[in-house]
C-alpha positions as CSV (number, residue, x, y, z in Angstrom):
1,X,-56.4,-10.9,37.7
2,X,-60.5,-11.2,37.7
3,X,-62.1,-14.0,40.1
4,X,-66.0,-13.9,39.6
5,X,-67.6,-12.3,42.0
6,X,-64.9,-12.2,44.2
7,X,-63.2,-9.3,43.2
8,X,-60.2,-8.5,40.8
9,X,-56.6,-9.4,42.5
10,X,-53.5,-7.9,42.1
11,X,-49.6,-9.3,43.0
12,X,-46.8,-7.9,43.1
13,X,-43.3,-7.8,43.6
14,X,-41.9,-4.4,45.4
15,X,-38.0,-3.5,45.8
16,X,-35.4,-1.0,46.3
17,X,-32.0,-0.7,46.4
18,X,-29.9,2.3,48.0
19,X,-26.3,2.5,47.9
20,X,-24.3,6.1,49.4
21,X,-26.2,6.3,52.7
22,X,-24.7,8.3,55.1
23,X,-22.5,6.1,58.1
24,X,-21.4,7.8,61.4
25,X,-17.9,5.8,60.6
26,X,-15.9,6.1,64.2
27,X,-12.0,6.3,63.4
28,X,-9.4,5.6,65.8
29,X,-11.0,3.0,67.5
30,X,-9.4,0.1,69.4
31,X,-9.7,-3.2,68.7
32,X,-11.9,-5.4,70.3
33,X,-10.7,-7.1,73.8
34,X,-11.3,-8.4,77.0
35,X,-9.1,-5.7,78.5
36,X,-10.7,-2.5,80.2
37,X,-9.8,0.4,77.9
38,X,-8.5,2.3,80.9
39,X,-6.3,-0.9,81.5
40,X,-4.9,-0.8,78.1
41,X,-1.6,0.7,77.5
42,X,-1.7,1.7,74.1
43,X,-5.1,1.2,72.7
44,X,-5.5,3.4,70.0
45,X,-4.0,2.7,66.3
46,X,-3.1,6.4,66.3
47,X,-1.2,8.4,68.8
48,X,-1.7,11.6,66.5
49,X,-5.7,11.8,67.4
50,X,-5.6,10.5,70.8
51,X,-9.0,9.5,71.4
52,X,-11.9,7.9,69.6
53,X,-13.7,10.5,67.2
54,X,-16.3,10.3,64.3
55,X,-16.7,11.0,60.7
56,X,-20.1,11.1,58.1
57,X,-19.1,9.4,55.1
58,X,-21.4,8.1,52.3
59,X,-21.1,4.0,53.0
60,X,-24.2,2.7,53.7
61,X,-26.8,0.5,51.7
62,X,-30.2,-0.7,52.4
63,X,-32.4,-3.4,51.0
64,X,-36.5,-2.9,50.9
65,X,-38.5,-6.3,49.2
66,X,-41.9,-7.0,49.5
67,X,-44.5,-9.0,48.3
68,X,-47.9,-7.4,47.9
69,X,-51.4,-8.9,46.9
70,X,-54.7,-6.9,46.5
71,X,-58.3,-7.9,46.5
72,X,-60.5,-5.6,45.7
73,X,-64.5,-5.5,44.9
74,X,-66.0,-3.0,42.6
75,X,-69.7,-1.8,43.6
76,X,-71.9,-4.6,43.1
77,X,-75.6,-5.5,44.7
78,X,-74.4,-2.9,47.9
79,X,-70.7,-4.4,48.7
80,X,-67.9,-2.7,47.9
81,X,-64.2,-3.9,49.6
82,X,-61.2,-3.7,49.2
83,X,-58.2,-6.6,51.0
84,X,-54.1,-5.8,51.2
85,X,-51.7,-7.4,52.3
86,X,-47.7,-7.3,52.6
87,X,-44.8,-9.2,53.7
88,X,-41.5,-7.6,53.5
89,X,-38.6,-7.0,54.7
90,X,-36.7,-3.3,55.1
91,X,-32.7,-4.5,55.7
92,X,-30.1,-1.4,56.7
93,X,-27.7,-0.1,59.4
94,X,-28.4,0.9,62.8
95,X,-29.6,4.4,63.1
96,X,-28.1,6.5,65.9
97,X,-30.3,7.0,68.6
98,X,-33.3,6.8,66.5
99,X,-31.8,9.5,64.0
100,X,-33.3,8.0,60.6
101,X,-31.0,10.7,58.9
102,X,-27.4,8.8,60.0
103,X,-26.7,5.2,60.6
104,X,-24.2,3.7,62.6
105,X,-21.9,1.4,63.2
106,X,-20.3,-0.3,66.1
107,X,-17.9,-1.8,65.1
108,X,-15.4,-0.3,62.9
109,X,-13.2,-4.0,61.7
110,X,-16.8,-5.5,61.0
111,X,-19.1,-3.1,59.5
112,X,-21.6,-5.3,58.1
113,X,-22.0,-6.9,61.5
114,X,-24.1,-3.7,62.1
115,X,-26.3,-4.6,58.9
116,X,-29.7,-6.2,59.8
117,X,-33.7,-5.2,60.2
118,X,-33.8,-1.2,60.1
119,X,-35.9,0.6,62.6
120,X,-38.3,1.0,59.4
121,X,-38.7,-2.6,59.2
122,X,-42.3,-3.8,59.4
123,X,-42.7,-7.5,58.2
124,X,-46.5,-8.2,58.1
125,X,-49.6,-5.7,57.2
126,X,-52.8,-6.8,56.7
127,X,-55.7,-3.9,55.6
128,X,-59.1,-4.3,55.1
129,X,-61.9,-1.9,54.5
130,X,-65.7,-2.7,53.0
131,X,-68.7,-0.6,52.5
132,X,-72.1,-2.1,52.5
133,X,-75.3,-0.2,51.4
134,X,-78.3,-1.6,53.3
135,X,-80.9,-2.5,51.5
136,X,-83.8,-0.3,53.1
137,X,-85.4,2.8,51.3
138,X,-86.5,4.3,48.2
139,X,-85.0,2.0,45.3
140,X,-84.0,-0.4,47.5
141,X,-85.5,-4.1,48.3
142,X,-87.0,-3.5,51.2
143,X,-88.9,-0.5,52.9
144,X,-89.2,1.3,49.4
145,X,-92.5,3.8,50.2
146,X,-93.8,5.4,53.5
147,X,-92.8,7.2,56.4
148,X,-90.4,4.0,57.5
149,X,-88.2,3.9,54.2
150,X,-87.8,7.5,54.8
151,X,-86.3,7.2,57.8
152,X,-84.7,3.7,57.9
153,X,-83.6,4.4,54.2
154,X,-79.7,5.1,52.5
155,X,-77.8,3.6,55.2
156,X,-74.7,2.5,54.8
157,X,-72.1,0.2,56.9
158,X,-68.6,0.7,56.8
159,X,-65.7,-0.7,58.3
160,X,-61.6,-0.5,58.3
161,X,-59.3,-3.0,59.8
162,X,-55.3,-2.5,59.7
163,X,-53.3,-5.2,61.2
164,X,-49.4,-5.1,61.3
165,X,-46.7,-6.8,63.6
166,X,-44.3,-4.4,65.1
167,X,-40.9,-2.4,64.8
168,X,-37.9,-3.9,65.3
169,X,-36.2,-3.1,69.1
170,X,-32.8,-2.1,69.4
171,X,-32.0,-2.5,73.2
172,X,-29.0,-0.2,74.3
173,X,-27.0,-0.4,77.4
174,X,-28.6,2.6,79.8
175,X,-25.4,3.0,81.9
176,X,-23.0,3.7,79.6
177,X,-20.3,1.5,80.9
178,X,-18.5,1.0,77.6
179,X,-19.3,-2.5,77.2
180,X,-17.8,-1.8,73.2
181,X,-14.5,-0.6,74.4
182,X,-14.7,2.5,72.3
183,X,-13.6,4.5,74.8
184,X,-17.1,6.9,74.5
185,X,-19.0,6.3,77.7
186,X,-21.3,9.5,77.4
187,X,-23.2,8.0,74.8
188,X,-25.8,4.9,75.3
189,X,-24.4,1.7,73.4
190,X,-25.7,-1.3,71.7
191,X,-25.8,-4.3,73.8
192,X,-24.0,-7.0,72.2
């Protein structure tokens, strides 16, 4: 929509929904318990496997929803600019140690508990750029003739501004003390 001398304004909704994302799904995990795994008798549901394992399955999903606004002014009287704002949410499963191609679930019995803001979620983004041609030099309002016009003419002032909110922080337990009671003390586990 045109806003007179201010410029053109456009508003948009952009969204996507992804199905069948690869999820590193654990199997044969012990149900949640306050008793440490080492003190439990028969902690694993299936005795054939004997311990925890994992398998890649296409059971994950993710969503992206955003409101986007853009204000653009075409070149007029030496000034042109673009301003854009995005408010968005990117939701999905937790990534495995920063690997975007694999999603992890911590609790097999409640996989939706790992669904939330993804590592790619940047909720607020604002960008602005402008160009102003200074009114000096040949064919311009000031100093259109002479040496001063030749030296000071045809200069521009340009700017780019980018502001955004931060990424999601997913703290982990670097001590590997098996706080999730999964039997895996080799990999970092997310803090509950």
